[in-house]
C-alpha positions as a Markdown table, in Angstrom:
| # | Residue | x | y | z |
|---|---|---|---|---|
| 1 | Met | -4.9 | -7.1 | -16.4 |
| 2 | Ile | -4.8 | -6.0 | -13.2 |
| 3 | Arg | -6.9 | -2.3 | -13.8 |
| 4 | Lys | -7.3 | -1.2 | -10.2 |
| 5 | Cys | -5.3 | -0.6 | -6.7 |
| 6 | Leu | -7.1 | -0.1 | -4.0 |
| 7 | Phe | -5.6 | 2.6 | -1.9 |
| 8 | Pro | -7.3 | 2.0 | 1.8 |
| 9 | Ala | -6.4 | 6.3 | 3.5 |
| 10 | Ala | -9.5 | 7.0 | 6.4 |
| 11 | Gly | -7.4 | 6.4 | 8.4 |
| 12 | Tyr | -6.0 | 9.4 | 11.2 |
| 13 | Gly | -2.5 | 8.6 | 11.5 |
| 14 | Thr | -2.7 | 9.6 | 15.8 |
| 15 | Arg | 1.5 | 8.5 | 16.3 |
| 16 | Phe | 2.2 | 11.9 | 14.2 |
| 17 | Leu | -0.5 | 14.2 | 16.3 |
| 18 | Pro | -1.1 | 17.2 | 16.3 |
| 19 | Ala | 0.3 | 17.4 | 12.6 |
| 20 | Thr | -2.3 | 14.3 | 11.1 |
| 21 | Lys | -4.9 | 16.6 | 12.8 |
| 22 | Ser | -5.3 | 18.6 | 9.7 |
| 23 | Ile | -2.9 | 17.1 | 7.4 |
| 24 | Pro | -3.9 | 12.9 | 6.3 |
| 25 | Lys | -0.9 | 10.8 | 7.1 |
| 26 | Glu | -1.0 | 9.8 | 3.3 |
| 27 | Met | 0.4 | 13.3 | 2.9 |
| 28 | Leu | 3.4 | 13.6 | 4.9 |
| 29 | Pro | 6.2 | 13.4 | 3.2 |
| 30 | Ile | 9.5 | 11.5 | 2.3 |
| 31 | Ile | 11.9 | 14.1 | 1.2 |
| 32 | Ser | 9.2 | 16.2 | -0.8 |
| 33 | Lys | 7.3 | 14.0 | -2.9 |
| 34 | Pro | 3.7 | 12.2 | -0.6 |
| 35 | Leu | 4.0 | 8.8 | 0.8 |
| 36 | Met | 0.4 | 7.9 | -0.9 |
| 37 | Gln | 2.3 | 9.3 | -4.9 |
| 38 | Tyr | 4.9 | 6.5 | -3.6 |
| 39 | Gly | 2.1 | 3.7 | -4.0 |
| 40 | Val | 0.7 | 5.0 | -7.0 |
| 41 | Glu | 3.6 | 5.7 | -8.5 |
| 42 | Glu | 4.1 | 1.8 | -8.0 |
| 43 | Ala | 0.6 | 0.6 | -8.7 |
| 44 | Leu | 1.1 | 2.4 | -12.0 |
| 45 | Glu | 4.8 | 0.4 | -12.8 |
| 46 | Ala | 2.8 | -2.4 | -12.2 |
| 47 | Gly | 0.1 | -0.9 | -15.4 |
| 48 | Met | -2.8 | -0.2 | -12.3 |
| 49 | Thr | -4.6 | 2.9 | -14.0 |
| 50 | Asp | -7.5 | 2.8 | -12.1 |
| 51 | Ile | -6.4 | 4.6 | -8.9 |
| 52 | Cys | -9.6 | 3.5 | -5.9 |
| 53 | Ile | -9.1 | 5.7 | -2.0 |
| 54 | Val | -11.0 | 4.7 | 0.0 |
| 55 | Thr | -10.9 | 8.4 | 2.1 |
| 56 | Gly | -12.9 | 9.8 | 5.3 |
| 57 | Arg | -13.1 | 13.4 | 6.9 |
| 58 | Gly | -10.6 | 15.0 | 6.9 |
| 59 | Lys | -8.9 | 14.1 | 3.5 |
| 60 | Arg | -9.5 | 16.7 | 1.0 |
| 61 | Ala | -5.3 | 17.1 | 0.7 |
| 62 | Ile | -5.2 | 13.8 | -0.3 |
| 63 | Glu | -8.5 | 14.7 | -3.1 |
| 64 | Asp | -6.7 | 17.9 | -4.2 |
| 65 | His | -2.6 | 16.6 | -4.7 |
| 66 | Phe | -4.0 | 14.3 | -7.5 |
| 67 | Asp | -5.0 | 17.2 | -9.2 |
| 68 | Asn | -4.4 | 19.9 | -11.5 |
| 69 | Asn | -3.5 | 23.0 | -9.9 |
| 70 | Tyr | -3.6 | 25.4 | -12.2 |
| 71 | Glu | -2.2 | 28.3 | -10.3 |
| 72 | Leu | 0.1 | 26.7 | -9.4 |
| 73 | Glu | 1.7 | 25.8 | -12.5 |
| 74 | His | 0.7 | 28.9 | -13.7 |
| 75 | Gln | 3.3 | 30.7 | -11.0 |
| 76 | Ile | 5.9 | 28.7 | -12.0 |
| 77 | Lys | 5.3 | 28.1 | -15.8 |
| 78 | Leu | 9.0 | 30.4 | -16.7 |
| 79 | Ser | 11.1 | 28.7 | -14.1 |
| 80 | Glu | 13.2 | 25.8 | -13.2 |
| 81 | Lys | 10.7 | 24.7 | -10.1 |
| 82 | Lys | 7.9 | 23.5 | -12.8 |
| 83 | Ile | 9.8 | 20.0 | -13.1 |
| 84 | Lys | 9.0 | 19.8 | -9.8 |
| 85 | Leu | 5.7 | 18.9 | -10.9 |
| 86 | Asn | 6.4 | 15.8 | -13.4 |
| 87 | Gly | 5.7 | 13.2 | -11.4 |
| 88 | Ile | 2.7 | 14.3 | -9.8 |
| 89 | Asn | 1.4 | 15.4 | -13.3 |
| 90 | Lys | 1.9 | 12.4 | -14.9 |
| 91 | Leu | -0.1 | 10.3 | -12.7 |
| 92 | Ile | -2.3 | 12.4 | -13.0 |
| 93 | Asp | -2.3 | 12.4 | -16.7 |
| 94 | Asp | -1.7 | 8.4 | -16.1 |
| 95 | Cys | -4.6 | 7.2 | -14.4 |
| 96 | Lys | -8.6 | 7.4 | -12.9 |
| 97 | Phe | -8.5 | 8.4 | -9.6 |
| 98 | Ser | -12.1 | 7.7 | -8.1 |
| 99 | Tyr | -12.8 | 7.7 | -4.5 |
| 100 | Thr | -14.8 | 6.2 | -1.5 |
| 101 | Arg | -15.7 | 8.1 | 2.6 |
| 102 | Gln | -15.3 | 5.1 | 5.2 |
| 103 | Lys | -17.8 | 6.7 | 7.5 |
| 104 | Glu | -15.9 | 4.3 | 10.3 |
| 105 | Met | -13.0 | 3.6 | 11.3 |
| 106 | Lys | -13.2 | -0.3 | 11.8 |
| 107 | Gly | -10.3 | -2.3 | 10.3 |
| 108 | Leu | -8.8 | -3.4 | 7.1 |
| 109 | Gly | -11.0 | -5.4 | 6.1 |
| 110 | His | -14.4 | -3.2 | 6.4 |
| 111 | Ala | -12.2 | -0.8 | 4.4 |
| 112 | Val | -11.4 | -3.0 | 1.7 |
| 113 | Ser | -14.7 | -3.9 | 2.3 |
| 114 | Thr | -16.0 | -0.7 | 1.5 |
| 115 | Gly | -13.8 | 0.3 | -1.7 |
| 116 | Ala | -15.8 | -2.5 | -3.7 |
| 117 | Thr | -18.2 | 0.5 | -4.9 |
| 118 | Leu | -15.0 | 1.3 | -7.1 |
| 119 | Val | -13.0 | -2.3 | -8.0 |
| 120 | Gly | -16.6 | -4.3 | -9.0 |
| 121 | Asn | -16.2 | -7.9 | -9.6 |
| 122 | Glu | -12.4 | -7.8 | -10.5 |
| 123 | Ala | -9.2 | -8.8 | -9.4 |
| 124 | Phe | -7.7 | -6.0 | -7.2 |
| 125 | Gly | -4.3 | -4.9 | -5.8 |
| 126 | Val | -4.5 | -3.1 | -2.4 |
| 127 | Ile | -1.3 | -0.7 | -1.4 |
| 128 | Leu | -1.1 | 0.8 | 2.6 |
| 129 | Ser | 0.5 | 4.3 | 2.0 |
| 130 | Asp | 2.3 | 4.2 | 5.1 |
| 131 | Asp | 4.1 | 1.3 | 3.8 |
| 132 | Leu | 7.8 | 2.0 | 1.6 |
| 133 | Cys | 8.2 | -0.6 | -0.5 |
| 134 | Ile | 11.9 | -0.8 | -2.3 |
| 135 | Gly | 12.4 | -3.2 | -4.8 |
| 136 | Gly | 15.3 | -5.3 | -6.3 |
| 137 | Asn | 17.1 | -4.8 | -9.5 |
| 138 | Gly | 14.7 | -2.2 | -10.4 |
| 139 | Val | 11.7 | -3.9 | -10.0 |
| 140 | Ser | 9.0 | -2.8 | -7.9 |
| 141 | Leu | 7.1 | -5.5 | -5.1 |
| 142 | Met | 3.5 | -4.8 | -7.1 |
| 143 | Ser | 5.1 | -5.1 | -10.3 |
| 144 | Thr | 6.0 | -9.1 | -9.0 |
| 145 | Met | 3.0 | -9.3 | -7.9 |
| 146 | Val | 1.2 | -9.0 | -11.0 |
| 147 | Glu | 3.6 | -11.4 | -12.4 |
| 148 | Leu | 2.9 | -13.6 | -10.1 |
| 149 | Tyr | -0.4 | -13.4 | -10.5 |
| 150 | His | -0.9 | -13.6 | -13.9 |
| 151 | Glu | 0.8 | -17.4 | -13.6 |
| 152 | His | -1.2 | -18.3 | -10.1 |
| 153 | Gln | -4.6 | -16.2 | -10.3 |
| 154 | Cys | -5.1 | -16.5 | -6.9 |
| 155 | Ser | -4.5 | -13.9 | -4.3 |
| 156 | Ile | -1.2 | -12.6 | -3.4 |
| 157 | Ile | -0.1 | -11.5 | -0.4 |
| 158 | Ala | 3.4 | -9.8 | 0.1 |
| 159 | Val | 5.2 | -10.7 | 3.3 |
| 160 | Met | 8.9 | -10.2 | 4.9 |
| 161 | Glu | 10.6 | -12.0 | 7.6 |
| 162 | Val | 10.6 | -10.3 | 11.1 |
| 163 | Pro | 13.0 | -10.4 | 14.7 |
| 164 | Asp | 10.3 | -13.2 | 16.2 |
| 165 | His | 10.2 | -10.7 | 19.3 |
| 166 | Gln | 8.1 | -8.4 | 16.6 |
| 167 | Thr | 5.9 | -11.1 | 15.0 |
| 168 | Gln | 3.0 | -9.2 | 18.0 |
| 169 | Asn | 3.2 | -6.8 | 15.2 |
| 170 | Tyr | 1.9 | -8.0 | 12.8 |
| 171 | Gly | -0.2 | -10.3 | 10.6 |
| 172 | Ile | 1.8 | -14.3 | 10.5 |
| 173 | Val | 1.1 | -16.3 | 7.8 |
| 174 | Ser | 2.5 | -20.3 | 7.1 |
| 175 | Gly | 2.5 | -22.7 | 5.0 |
| 176 | Glu | 4.3 | -24.7 | 2.4 |
| 177 | Tyr | 7.0 | -23.6 | 0.3 |
| 178 | Ile | 5.9 | -24.0 | -3.4 |
| 179 | Ser | 9.9 | -22.5 | -4.5 |
| 180 | Asn | 11.9 | -20.0 | -2.4 |
| 181 | Asp | 10.1 | -16.8 | -2.0 |
| 182 | Leu | 6.1 | -18.7 | -2.6 |
| 183 | Val | 4.5 | -20.2 | 0.8 |
| 184 | Lys | 0.6 | -21.5 | 0.2 |
| 185 | Ile | -1.1 | -20.6 | 3.0 |
| 186 | Ser | -2.6 | -23.1 | 5.4 |
| 187 | Ser | -2.4 | -20.2 | 8.6 |
| 188 | Met | -2.9 | -16.8 | 9.0 |
| 189 | Val | -2.7 | -15.6 | 13.3 |
| 190 | Glu | -3.5 | -12.1 | 13.1 |
| 191 | Lys | -1.2 | -10.0 | 15.9 |
| 192 | Pro | -0.1 | -14.2 | 17.0 |
| 193 | Thr | 0.7 | -12.4 | 21.3 |
| 194 | Arg | 2.7 | -16.3 | 22.0 |
| 195 | Asn | 3.6 | -18.6 | 19.7 |
| 196 | Pro | 3.8 | -17.1 | 16.3 |
| 197 | Pro | 3.3 | -20.2 | 13.8 |
| 198 | Ser | 6.5 | -18.6 | 11.7 |
| 199 | Asn | 8.1 | -15.1 | 11.0 |
| 200 | Leu | 6.9 | -14.4 | 8.2 |
| 201 | Ala | 5.0 | -11.3 | 8.4 |
| 202 | Ile | 2.2 | -10.3 | 6.7 |
| 203 | Ile | 2.9 | -6.0 | 4.9 |
| 204 | Gly | 1.6 | -3.6 | 3.0 |
| 205 | Arg | 0.9 | -5.1 | -0.3 |
| 206 | Tyr | -1.7 | -7.6 | -1.9 |
| 207 | Ile | -3.0 | -8.3 | -5.0 |
| 208 | Leu | -6.9 | -10.2 | -4.2 |
| 209 | Thr | -9.8 | -12.2 | -6.1 |
| 210 | Pro | -12.9 | -10.1 | -6.1 |
| 211 | Asp | -14.5 | -13.0 | -4.1 |
| 212 | Ile | -12.6 | -11.5 | -1.1 |
| 213 | Phe | -15.7 | -9.6 | -0.7 |
| 214 | Asp | -17.7 | -12.8 | 0.1 |
| 215 | Tyr | -15.0 | -13.0 | 2.7 |
| 216 | Ile | -15.7 | -10.0 | 4.4 |
| 217 | Ser | -19.3 | -10.4 | 5.0 |
| 218 | Gln | -18.6 | -13.6 | 6.3 |
| 219 | Thr | -15.5 | -12.6 | 9.1 |
| 220 | Met | -17.1 | -11.4 | 12.6 |
| 221 | Pro | -15.3 | -8.4 | 14.5 |
| 222 | Asp | -12.7 | -8.8 | 16.9 |
| 223 | Arg | -13.2 | -8.1 | 20.1 |
| 224 | Asn | -12.1 | -4.6 | 19.8 |
| 225 | Gly | -15.5 | -4.3 | 16.8 |
| 226 | Glu | -12.9 | -4.4 | 13.4 |
| 227 | Ile | -12.6 | -7.0 | 10.8 |
| 228 | Gln | -9.4 | -7.6 | 10.4 |
| 229 | Leu | -8.3 | -8.3 | 6.9 |
| 230 | Thr | -5.8 | -11.6 | 7.9 |
| 231 | Asp | -8.8 | -13.6 | 9.1 |
| 232 | Ser | -11.4 | -12.9 | 5.7 |
| 233 | Leu | -8.2 | -14.2 | 3.6 |
| 234 | Met | -8.2 | -17.0 | 6.2 |
| 235 | Ile | -11.7 | -17.8 | 5.3 |
| 236 | Gln | -10.6 | -17.9 | 1.7 |
| 237 | Ala | -7.2 | -19.8 | 2.5 |
| 238 | Arg | -9.7 | -22.6 | 3.6 |
| 239 | Glu | -11.0 | -22.8 | 0.7 |
| 240 | Lys | -9.5 | -22.0 | -2.1 |
| 241 | Thr | -5.4 | -21.5 | -2.6 |
| 242 | Ile | -3.4 | -17.5 | -1.4 |
| 243 | Leu | 0.1 | -17.6 | -2.1 |
| 244 | Ala | 2.6 | -15.4 | 0.2 |
| 245 | Tyr | 5.7 | -14.0 | -1.8 |
| 246 | Lys | 8.6 | -13.2 | 0.5 |
| 247 | Phe | 9.8 | -10.4 | -0.6 |
| 248 | His | 13.4 | -9.5 | 0.0 |
| 249 | Gly | 13.6 | -5.7 | -0.5 |
| 250 | Val | 13.6 | -2.6 | 1.5 |
| 251 | Arg | 11.1 | -1.6 | 3.5 |
| 252 | Phe | 10.0 | 1.3 | 5.9 |
| 253 | Asp | 6.7 | 1.3 | 8.5 |
| 254 | Cys | 6.2 | 5.1 | 7.8 |
| 255 | Gly | 3.0 | 4.4 | 10.3 |
| 256 | Arg | 5.8 | 4.6 | 13.2 |
| 257 | Val | 7.8 | 7.8 | 13.5 |
| 258 | Asp | 11.1 | 6.6 | 14.0 |
| 259 | Glu | 10.5 | 4.6 | 10.6 |
| 260 | Tyr | 9.6 | 7.4 | 8.7 |
| 261 | Ile | 12.4 | 9.5 | 10.1 |
| 262 | Lys | 14.8 | 6.4 | 8.6 |
| 263 | Ala | 12.3 | 6.8 | 5.3 |
| 264 | Asn | 13.9 | 10.1 | 5.1 |
| 265 | Asn | 17.4 | 9.1 | 5.7 |
| 266 | Phe | 17.6 | 6.7 | 3.7 |
| 267 | Phe | 16.1 | 8.2 | 0.3 |
| 268 | Tyr | 17.9 | 11.7 | 1.3 |
| 269 | Glu | 21.7 | 9.8 | 1.4 |
| 270 | His | 20.5 | 6.6 | -1.7 |
| 271 | Tyr | 18.3 | 9.0 | -3.8 |
| 272 | Tyr | 17.9 | 12.8 | -3.3 |
| 273 | Arg | 21.5 | 14.0 | -3.2 |
| 274 | Glu | 22.3 | 13.0 | -6.2 |
| 275 | Cys | 19.3 | 13.8 | -8.2 |
| 276 | Lys | 17.7 | 17.4 | -6.6 |
| 277 | Ser | 16.8 | 18.8 | -10.0 |
| 278 | Asn | 14.4 | 15.8 | -11.0 |
| 279 | Cys | 14.0 | 13.9 | -8.4 |
| 280 | Ala | 10.1 | 13.9 | -8.9 |
| 281 | Ser | 10.1 | 12.9 | -12.4 |
| 282 | Ala | 12.5 | 10.1 | -11.5 |
| 283 | Ser | 10.0 | 8.3 | -9.1 |
| 284 | Val | 9.0 | 5.7 | -10.7 |
| 285 | Asn | 13.4 | 4.8 | -10.8 |
| 286 | Ile | 13.4 | 5.3 | -6.8 |
| 287 | Val | 10.3 | 2.8 | -6.0 |
| 288 | Gly | 12.2 | -0.1 | -8.0 |
C-alpha cells in the first residue's frame, strides 16, 4: 500500500497578489472549498491517509484548515450550515497530517527533498494543489496511478498532451509506448525552448520510489539556482524504469489566473448548482 502523499505548499503564489500576501495560494477556493482540500480528497480516495505537507512562512492557514474548529462548530451546530463541514471533518478524521518547513524556495526538487523526513523509506504520492484534475468514469487520477504502481513497482508520472506552442511551459517527456496510455520514459526536458522531444507535458501528480531522494541529492541546480524534479527523474530514468501515464480527464492549472477562473466556472456549472446543500460532502465524487 502507498500510505503517504506529499504536498509541496511553500510557494508564494505571486500571480495572485495581493490576495496571496496573507492567504496561501493553496487555500484559494474553487467555489467554497480550498484547492488543497480537493487534493487531499484525491489522495484519500487513492488510499493515502498520511498527508505530508511542506509549508513555508505565512502558511498557517493550511494547518488551521485541516484541524478542528470547536468554536465555529459550536456556533453552527443547530444550523443547516453544519453540513458544509462534512467534507473537511471526514478528512480530519480519516487522515493524519504532518508538516515541515521549506526554508528557501529552490525548486520542486528541493521541496520534495525537504519532505524526506516525513515520507521515510517508502513509495509515496506527490500532488501539486495548483493542478486540479478530474478523472473519468468516477476514478481519480491518483487512484489510477496507484493501481499502475502496484502493477509495475516503479515511479509513475502523470502527463497530458499539450499544444506544441505550450511545451516550453512544462517538463516534457518522450519514450516508448508500452500500452495506449503508458510510456516508458527515455527522455525528459524541463521547459524546452526549442525542439521538444514530444508534446507530453508533466502535470502535478507523481508516485515516486524513495530512492528519488538520492537522485535529487545528485542533481545540480539550474541557471536560476533551482533543483528541478524533472532533472532528478531523468537521472533515475537512466538507471531504472520510469513510466508516464497519459491522463485524458479534465485539468485546470489553477496557478494561472485565467485557468483558476475557468475552474470556478466549470465547477459551478457542473456541480455546484446541482448540489448546493451538500456540495462539501460530495467532494470526493467531484474530484473523481
